C-alpha positions in Angstrom: 8.0 1.2 -22.3 7.4 -2.0 -20.5 8.4 -4.0 -17.5 8.7 -7.7 -16.9 6.9 -7.7 -13.5 4.4 -4.9 -13.9 2.7 -2.7 -11.4 -0.4 -4.9 -11.5 1.5 -8.0 -10.5 1.7 -9.7 -7.1 5.4 -9.4 -6.8 6.7 -8.0 -3.5 10.2 -9.2 -3.5 11.8 -5.8 -3.2 9.6 -4.4 -0.5 9.0 -5.0 3.2 5.4 -4.6 4.5 5.0 -3.5 8.1 2.1 -4.0 10.4 0.6 -0.7 9.6 0.2 -1.7 5.9 3.1 0.3 4.6 5.9 -0.9 2.4 9.4 0.3 1.6 10.8 1.1 -1.8 14.5 0.2 -2.0 17.5 1.5 -3.9 18.5 -1.6 -6.0 22.1 -0.4 -6.0 22.5 -0.5 -2.2 19.3 -2.1 -0.8 18.8 1.0 1.3 15.2 2.3 2.0 14.2 5.2 -0.3 10.8 5.7 1.3 7.8 4.2 2.9 4.4 4.1 1.2 0.8 3.0 2.1 -0.6 -0.2 0.8 -3.9 1.1 -0.5 -6.9 -1.2 -0.2 -9.8 -1.7 -2.5 -11.8 0.7 -0.4 -9.1 3.3 -0.7 -9.0 2.9 -4.4 -12.8 3.2 -4.7 -12.7 6.4 -2.7 -10.0 7.9 -4.9 -12.0 7.1 -8.0 -15.1 8.6 -6.5 -13.2 11.8 -5.7 -11.7 11.9 -9.1 -15.1 11.5 -10.7 -16.4 14.6 -8.9 -13.3 16.6 -9.8 -13.5 15.5 -13.5 -16.6 17.6 -14.1 -14.9 20.8 -13.1 -11.7 19.9 -14.9 -13.6 19.2 -18.2 -15.5 22.5 -17.9 -12.2 24.4 -17.9 -11.9 23.7 -21.6 -8.7 23.2 -23.5 -7.2 26.6 -22.7 -8.0 26.4 -19.0 -6.4 22.9 -18.7 -3.5 24.0 -20.7 -2.7 26.8 -18.3 -2.7 24.4 -15.3 -0.7 21.7 -17.1 1.8 24.2 -18.3 2.3 25.4 -14.8 2.9 21.7 -13.7 5.4 21.2 -16.6 7.4 24.3 -15.6 7.4 23.2 -12.0 8.8 19.8 -13.0 11.6 21.6 -15.0 12.5 23.6 -12.0 12.6 20.5 -9.8 14.4 18.5 -12.5 17.4 17.6 -10.3 15.2 16.3 -7.5 13.1 14.4 -9.9 16.1 12.8 -11.6 17.6 11.8 -8.2 14.4 10.1 -7.1 14.2 8.1 -10.4 17.8 7.1 -10.0 17.2 6.1 -6.4 14.2 3.9 -7.0 15.4 2.3 -10.3 19.2 2.5 -10.0 19.5 4.0 -13.5 22.4 6.4 -14.1 21.9 10.1 -13.7 22.0 10.8 -17.4 19.5 8.1 -18.2 17.2 9.6 -15.6 17.7 13.1 -16.9 16.9 11.9 -20.4 13.7 10.4 -19.1 12.6 13.6 -17.3 13.3 15.6 -20.4 11.1 13.4 -22.5 8.3 13.8 -19.9 8.2 17.5 -20.2 8.5 17.5 -24.0 5.5 15.2 -24.3 3.5 17.2 -21.8 4.2 20.3 -23.9 3.1 18.6 -27.0 -0.1 17.2 -25.5 -1.3 20.6 -24.2 -0.5 22.4 -27.4 -2.3 19.9 -29.6 -5.3 18.7 -27.6 -7.6 21.4 -29.0 -6.6 20.7 -32.6 -7.0 16.9 -32.3 -10.1 16.7 -30.0 -11.9 20.0 -30.6 -15.2 20.4 -32.5 -14.9 20.5 -36.3 -17.2 20.5 -39.2 -17.7 17.3 -41.3 -19.1 17.1 -44.8 -22.6 15.7 -44.8 -22.4 13.9 -48.1 -24.8 13.8 -51.0 -27.8 12.3 -49.3 -27.7 14.5 -46.3 -26.7 17.8 -48.1 -29.4 19.7 -46.2 -27.8 19.0 -42.8 -24.8 20.4 -41.0 -22.5 17.9 -39.3 -19.8 18.2 -36.6 -17.5 15.9 -34.6 -15.8 16.5 -31.3 -14.0 14.2 -28.8 -15.3 14.4 -25.3 -13.5 13.2 -22.1 -14.2 9.7 -20.9 -14.3 10.7 -17.2 -11.8 8.9 -15.0 -8.8 7.1 -16.3 -6.9 4.4 -14.4 -3.2 4.2 -15.2 -1.1 1.3 -14.1 2.6 2.1 -14.7 5.9 0.3 -14.9 9.2 0.6 -13.0 11.7 0.7 -15.9 10.5 4.2 -17.1 8.4 5.2 -14.0 7.8 8.7 -15.2 8.0 8.7 -19.0 5.8 5.7 -19.7 2.9 6.5 -17.4 3.0 10.2 -18.3 2.4 9.2 -21.9 -1.1 8.3 -20.6 -1.5 10.7 -17.6 -0.6 14.0 -19.4 -2.6 13.1 -22.5 -5.6 12.0 -20.5 -5.5 15.2 -18.4 -5.1 17.3 -21.6 -8.2 15.6 -23.0 -10.2 16.6 -20.0 -10.2 13.5 -17.8 -9.3 12.9 -14.2 -6.6 10.2 -13.5 -6.0 7.7 -10.7 -2.4 6.4 -11.1 -1.1 3.1 -9.6 2.8 3.2 -10.0 4.9 0.0 -9.7 5.6 -1.2 -6.2 9.3 -0.6 -7.1 8.8 3.1 -7.9 6.0 4.4 -5.7 8.0 7.5 -4.8 8.1 8.7 -8.4 4.3 8.4 -8.6 3.8 10.3 -5.4 6.3 13.0 -6.5 4.2 13.5 -9.7 1.0 13.8 -7.6 2.6 16.3 -5.2 3.9 18.5 -7.9 0.6 18.5 -9.7 -1.2 19.7 -6.6 1.4 22.3 -6.1 0.9 23.6 -9.6 -3.0 23.4 -9.5 -4.1 23.2 -5.9 -7.7 23.9 -6.7 -7.8 20.7 -8.7 -6.1 18.4 -6.2 -8.5 15.4 -6.8 -8.0 15.5 -10.6 -4.8 13.5 -10.4 -4.4 11.0 -7.6 -1.9 8.2 -6.8 -2.6 4.9 -5.1 0.3 2.7 -4.1 0.6 -1.0 -3.3 1.0 -4.3 -5.0 -1.1 -6.5 -7.4 -4.2 -6.3 -5.3 -4.2 -2.5 -5.5 -3.8 -2.6 -9.3 -6.6 -5.2 -9.5 -8.8 -3.0 -7.4 -8.2 -0.1 -9.8 -9.4 -2.2 -12.7 -12.7 -2.9 -10.8 -13.3 0.5 -9.3 -15.5 1.9 -12.0 -12.9 3.8 -14.0 -13.9 4.7 -17.6 -10.7 3.2 -19.1 -7.5 1.5 -17.9 -4.1 2.2 -19.5 -1.7 -0.6 -18.5 2.0 -1.0 -19.2 3.6 -4.3 -18.2 4.1 -7.9 -19.1 1.9 -9.8 -21.6 0.6 -12.3 -19.0 -0.4 -9.5 -16.6 -1.9 -7.5 -19.5 -4.2 -10.5 -20.1 -5.2 -10.5 -16.4 -5.9 -6.8 -16.6 -8.2 -7.3 -19.6 -10.0 -10.1 -17.8 -10.6 -8.0 -14.8 -12.0 -5.2 -16.9 -14.1 -7.4 -19.1 -16.8 -7.9 -16.5 -17.7 -4.2 -16.6 -16.8 -3.7 -20.3 -14.2 -1.2 -19.2 -12.0 -0.5 -22.2 -8.3 -1.0 -21.9 -5.1 0.3 -23.5 -2.4 -2.4 -23.2 1.3 -1.9 -23.8 3.2 -5.1 -23.2 6.6 -6.6 -23.9 8.8 -6.7 -26.9 11.7 -8.5 -28.5 12.6 -5.8 -30.9 15.0 -6.5 -33.8 17.5 -4.4 -35.7 18.1 -5.2 -39.3 21.5 -4.4 -40.9 21.5 -4.5 -44.7 24.6 -5.1 -46.8 24.5 -1.4 -47.8 24.3 -0.1 -44.2 26.6 2.4 -42.5 28.1 -0.5 -40.5 29.8 1.7 -38.0 26.6 3.7 -37.2 24.6 0.4 -37.1 27.0 -1.1 -34.6 27.0 2.0 -32.3 23.2 2.0 -32.4 22.9 -1.7 -31.6 25.1 -1.3 -28.6 23.2 1.7 -27.2 19.8 0.2 -28.1 20.6 -3.0 -26.3 22.6 -1.9 -23.3 21.2 1.5 -22.2 19.1 1.4 -19.0 20.7 -2.0 -18.4 18.7 -3.4 -21.3 15.4 -2.8 -19.4 13.5 -1.3 -22.3 10.7 -3.1 -24.1 11.5 -1.3 -27.3 15.2 -1.6 -26.9 17.3 -3.8 -29.2 17.4 -7.5 -28.2 17.9 -9.2 -31.6 20.2 -8.1 -34.5 20.0 -9.7 -38.0 23.0 -8.6 -40.0 23.6 -9.4 -43.7 26.5 -11.8 -44.2 28.4 -9.4 -46.4 29.0 -7.0 -43.5 28.6 -9.4 -40.5 32.2 -9.8 -39.6 32.8 -6.0 -39.6 29.6 -5.4 -37.6 30.3 -8.1 -35.0 33.9 -6.8 -34.5 32.7 -3.2 -34.0 29.9 -4.3 -31.5 32.4 -6.5 -29.6 34.9 -3.6 -29.3 32.3 -1.1 -28.1 30.3 -3.4 -25.8 33.5 -4.6 -24.1 34.2 -1.1 -22.8 30.9 -0.7 -21.0 30.5 -1.4 -17.3 27.5 -1.1 -14.9 27.8 0.7 -11.6 26.0 2.4 -8.8 27.7 5.8 -9.1 25.7 8.6 -10.8 28.1 8.8 -13.8 28.0 5.0 -14.5 27.3 3.9 -18.0 24.3 2.1 -16.8 22.9 0.8 -13.5 21.8 -2.4 -12.0 18.9 -4.8 -12.8 16.1 -3.1 -10.9 14.0 -6.1 -10.2 16.1 -8.9 -8.5 14.0 -11.7 -10.0 14.9 -10.6 -13.5 18.5 -11.6 -13.0 17.3 -15.3 -13.0 15.6 -14.8 -16.3 18.7 -13.2 -17.9 20.8 -16.1 -16.6 18.4 -18.7 -17.9 18.4 -17.2 -21.4 22.1 -16.9 -21.6 22.6 -20.4 -20.3 20.1 -21.8 -22.8 21.8 -20.0 -25.6 25.3 -21.4 -24.7 24.0 -24.9 -24.1 22.5 -24.9 -27.6 25.7 -24.0 -29.4 25.7 -20.2 -29.0 28.9 -18.3 -28.3 29.5 -15.3 -26.2 31.8 -12.8 -27.9 31.3 -10.3 -25.1 30.8 -11.4 -21.5 29.0 -14.6 -20.5 27.6 -16.2 -17.4 30.4 -14.7 -15.3 29.1 -11.3 -16.3 26.0 -11.8 -14.2 26.7 -10.6 -10.7 23.5 -9.4 -9.0 22.4 -6.7 -9.0 24.6 -5.9 -11.9 24.9 -7.6 -15.3 27.7 -6.6 -17.6 27.1 -6.5 -21.4 26.7 -9.9 -23.0 26.8 -10.3 -26.8 25.8 -13.7 -28.2 26.2 -15.2 -31.7 25.3 -18.5 -33.4 22.2 -18.8 -31.2 19.4 -21.0 -32.6 16.2 -19.1 -33.5 14.1 -21.2 -31.1 16.2 -20.5 -28.0 14.9 -18.5 -25.1 17.4 -15.7 -25.8 15.7 -15.2 -29.2 12.0 -15.9 -28.5 11.4 -14.5 -25.0 11.9 -11.0 -23.6 15.3 -11.0 -21.8 15.1 -7.5 -20.4 18.8 -7.2 -19.7 22.0 -5.8 -21.3 22.2 -8.6 -23.9 22.4 -8.7 -27.6 21.8 -11.7 -29.9 23.5 -11.2 -33.3 22.5 -13.5 -36.2 24.0 -13.7 -39.6 21.5 -13.8 -42.5 22.0 -14.0 -46.3 20.3 -10.6 -46.8 18.1 -8.0 -45.1 14.9 -9.6 -46.4 15.7 -12.8 -44.5 16.4 -10.6 -41.5 12.9 -9.1 -41.8 11.3 -12.5 -42.1 13.0 -13.7 -38.9 12.2 -10.5 -37.1 8.5 -11.0 -37.9 8.5 -14.6 -36.8 7.7 -13.9 -33.1 4.4 -13.2 -31.5 5.7 -9.8 -30.3 5.4 -6.7 -32.5 6.4 -3.5 -30.7 9.2 -1.7 -32.5 12.2 -2.2 -34.7 15.1 -0.6 -36.5 16.6 -0.9 -40.0 20.0 0.3 -41.2 20.2 0.6 -45.0 21.3 3.5 -47.3 18.9 2.6 -50.1 16.2 0.3 -48.8 15.5 1.6 -45.3 11.8 2.7 -45.7 11.0 -0.3 -48.0 12.3 -2.7 -45.4 10.6 -0.8 -42.5 7.2 -1.2 -44.2 7.7 -4.9 -44.3 8.3 -5.2 -40.5 5.3 -6.4 -38.4 5.4 -3.9 -35.6 4.0 -0.6 -34.4 7.1 1.6 -35.0 10.3 1.5 -37.0 13.4 3.7 -36.9 15.5 3.9 -40.1 19.2 4.4 -39.6 18.6 5.0 -35.9 17.2 3.3 -32.9 14.2 4.3 -30.8 13.8 7.7 -32.5 10.0 7.1 -32.6 9.8 7.0 -28.8 11.3 10.5 -28.5 8.9 12.1 -31.0 5.7 13.3 -29.2 3.7 13.5 -32.4 4.1 9.8 -33.2 1.9 7.1 -31.7 3.7 4.5 -29.6 2.3 0.9 -29.2 2.5 -2.5 -30.7 0.6 -5.4 -32.1 0.2 -9.1 -31.2 1.6 -10.0 -27.8 3.0 -6.5 -27.5 -0.5 -5.2 -26.9 -2.9 -2.7 -28.6 -3.9 0.9 -28.4 -1.5 3.9 -28.6 0.0 6.5 -26.4 1.6 9.7 -27.7 0.6 11.7 -30.8 -2.9 12.4 -32.1 -3.8 8.7 -31.5 -2.7 9.0 -27.9 -5.0 11.9 -27.2 -8.0 10.1 -28.9 -7.4 7.1 -26.7 -8.7 9.1 -23.8 -11.7 10.6 -25.4 -14.9 9.4 -27.1 -16.1 10.8 -30.4 -19.5 12.4 -30.5 -21.1 13.1 -33.9 -23.9 15.8 -34.1 -26.1 16.6 -37.1 -28.4 19.6 -37.5 -31.1 20.1 -40.1 -30.4 23.3 -42.1 -33.4 23.2 -44.5 -35.9 20.8 -46.0 -34.6 18.7 -48.9 -36.2 18.5 -52.3 -35.5 14.8 -52.3 -35.9 13.1 -48.9 -35.9 9.3 -49.1 -35.7 9.0 -45.3 -39.4 9.4 -44.6 -42.6 7.5 -45.5 -44.0 10.8 -46.8 -41.6 10.5 -49.8 -43.0 10.5 -53.3 -43.1 7.4 -55.4 -40.2 8.6 -57.5 -38.0 10.0 -54.8 -35.8 6.9 -54.3 -35.4 6.5 -58.1 -34.2 10.1 -58.4 -31.7 9.5 -55.6 -30.4 6.4 -57.2 -30.1 8.2 -60.5 -28.1 10.9 -58.8 -25.8 8.4 -57.1 -25.1 6.8 -60.5 -24.3 10.1 -62.0 -22.0 11.2 -59.2 -20.3 7.9 -58.2 -20.7 5.5 -61.1 -18.2 6.9 -63.5 
């Protein structure tokens, strides 16, 4: 998932830096200090990468089974420490206890999948040599890249980066992780528990903390790949920083995901999904629902149901609150600007309004009759808001959903046409008759297209992102017809062409 001000940014609005180059992470619900953390310099980052590179050799030599043993021990430790882990996530992000517990549960499920499937996906396998090379054996395996730099977000400070960290470790790499300046304690907790579970491999997974300069230093510290989650503008800066050394990047940026409600949809289920997809985690989910296109035939019923459900929800700082505050103070200004623009241009608020914005909390806001070129439709709002637009039919909804430069995820509600409409959506993942189901399935790749980035975490594709394929061929016996030598006879190529016509020309 993504963040609006990513870990690689230069934002420091929530932190206080002291003279000893340490900064405080704050609880957005109360403003109280959660912990103090070092501002790591470029020299610190280089030293961490150097240590990780030495450790990566031993880690890779463990093989899939050896790494699985250690990563399984780490996963079991996280489960035993789940309450502590959840409380820390809630403290640094403000999210409710249940939202944080859900995040931790997803972390351990994805870790389990990565360790169980790494050998199948990346291990050595035989490949058919084809007609011309029939006298050779061929194999393919995926080897670790070396050291992976991970730059993580604040909105899902464990689940999102662990989609890179655990998969990279399972593939045989070492990792240096730069968490967001808003959630450094979560990153340090992950590093501490890893060392506790695998003390002999302490340098395999390291954490560096700080602001944009620390993230930039990681891009330029000689890592073998950078996995970044954050805003589109910062993603472009990360790519530019990595371009000078041809360091490959995996970039997961923002989204403005749409939910399509067809005229044959289960309207009650669609409304419930829209409210949850748009409001959970205070709307701070890049793949959450921000736009809804509902067929005219069911629009009145849908809007009534959404209005009724969203009106009951309230944010709060207590553990059992429906959802928490806006984690990053500056984001409140963006939410306010988008709502104001929508209202100024003829939109109506059927739930909430500008009065719902009381920092650090924003109550649910549901807007209708909003022009398609307004900020609330075209830009990532990243708050508990929904824009509902009536359309003649689901096909028009898909057309409008595809009109933006973003292309992360989407949802479709239809009894008969769900998969058909899903295939027409320009995005990386689609849930049919549900929202965000794809994010919770470890075997499916997660990532977008266009301004939502490129590359994938999770699934087989996620494992391969952190490995490089190596093809090997071996001569088994000499061929009767070998056109790949100047010692070939005058008729060899003609025989090969004749054989190709016989096998492939019919």
